[in-house]
N, C-alpha and C positions, 0 to 999 in steps of 0.2 A: 280686544282685537289687537291694540299694539303689542301686546306683550307676545302673541303667535307671530306676528312680524318680525319681532326683535328674536326670537327663539329661531325662527327659519334663517334669518340672516346670520346668526351666530352658527348655525349648522352650514350653510353655504359657505362660510369661510373657513371652518375646520375641514370641509371636504375638500374645496382648494387647497389647502394646506397640505393635506393627506395625500392629494395626487401629486403636487410638486416633489413632495418627500420620497414617494414611491418612484417616481419617474428619475429623482437625482439619483436613487441606489440603482436601479436597473441601468443608467447609463453609465455611470462609474463601475459596475461589473462589467458590463460589456468592454468600454474602452480599456481597463486594465489587463480583459483575458487577451488581447491581441498581443500585449507588451508581456505578458506572462507565458505565451506561448512562444514568444522570440526567445526569450530567457531560458525556458526549459528547453528549446530545441539546442542551443550552445551548450546548456549542462550536459544533456545528452552525446551531443558530438565530441566535447572536450573530455568529458569525464565519466560518465555513467556506463557510456558503452563500452569504452575500454576496460573498466573495472567489470562489467558483467561478463566480458569474452574472457577475461583473466581467472574468475570466480565461479562461471558457469556448472561448471560439473563438480565443484567443491561445496558449493552452498549447503550450510546445514549438514554436511557429512560428519558422520560419528568416527568416522576411519582417520581423520585427517590427523597427520603429525605435528608436533611442535615446531620442527624445523620448516615445514610447508607454510604454518601460521606466519612464522616470521616472514618467512620470503614474501608471501602475500601482502602483508603488512607492508613490508618495505616497497614492493611493488606500487602498492595503491597511493602510499606517499608519494611516489615520483609522479605518478599519474595527478593526483591531488596537486602538486607543486608546478604542473605543466600545464594547468587547466586556467591560469589566470582568476583564481578566486571563483569559478564558476561552478561549485559544488555546495553542498550542505555543511557547513564545518564540522559538523558532529561525524561524517564520513572519515575526516582525517583524524579527527581524536580517536576514532574506534580503531582507526589502521594504526596509527601509533600504539594503540594497546595491543595490538596484534603483534606489531614488532616487540614488543617490551614483554611479552608473554613469558611464561615460565611452566614447567611442569604441572603445576599445580593449577594454574588458570586458564592454560591455551583453550581448552575445550569451551567454558564458558564464554570466554572473549570471542571465540569464533562463532559460538551459536548467537551470540548479542549480536554482533556486526552482521551475519546472515540473514536476521530478521529485520534489522534496521535498514541495511542499504535493499533488502528485497523492497520493503515497504516503500522506501524513496524511489526505487527503479521504476516501481509501476506507477507512483504518482508522475513522475515525470514523463512517462510513455503516455498515459492517460491525456496530460495536458497538451502534448505534441500531436496526439492522434494516431498513434502507433498500437498495435493490438497488444492486447495484455497477455500474460501468460496465465492460459487458463487452468481451470482446476485438475483435469487430467494431465495436463503439462506437467503442473507441480507434483502430481501422485508419481507420475512416470520418472521423472529427474529425483524424486524423493527431495524436494524443496519443502519441507514443512520441520515445524520445530519438536514436535514431539508426536505420541500415538494420538492424545486428543485432538490436535492438530489435523493429523491424518484422517482420523475419524469423520472429522467436520467435512474437510474437503470430499473424503468419498461420500458423506451422505449429502452433500450438495450436488455430487455429478451424479450421484444413482438415486436420486429420491423417489422418481418413479418405481423403480424396481423394489426397492425397500418399502415404499407405500403399498405396493401390491402383496410381497410378502407378510408383511403385518397383516392386512385384509385377511390374506389366506390362513395365516395363523389365526386369527380372532375368530374366523368361521370355524376352523377345525375345533378349537376350543368350545364354542357355543354346540355345536355338534354334539360333543361329546357332553356336554353337561346336560343336554335335554335327552342325552341317551338313557 
């Protein structure tokens, strides 16, 4: 009988400890979320909104020129320098790569910057509650890395139509097989 009481006592202690740990994790997540929102808003206002306005129509462009890439790199560095370090340091590094690009690597540098900045921009927008660029917008603005990314975006926006087409084709194939 005493053994069962000891086991119950140990289980109670473990449950209490588990509740304390879970509560502290939830509390710390909530308390840091407010600070993260404030910081993300500053990052957006001081840096990312300006960079996005500057690059929106050029992101992921395959027709961009070396001169344009160098110019955008220089402008992005200026924006970062005026942002009081409210930006991801990699954004400035990538902008320096753009500024220092040459004929051999400018498109690769631009594609990499576009994908990294696009991801960071969406994260900051999500943190502060701004609407994200939806998949239709990304397709219409051609803001995708390659054809594979385009097909994924298209499938995600058009999945009901695609599913209907697949089912229709499957029915037609089954009818032909039974004939």
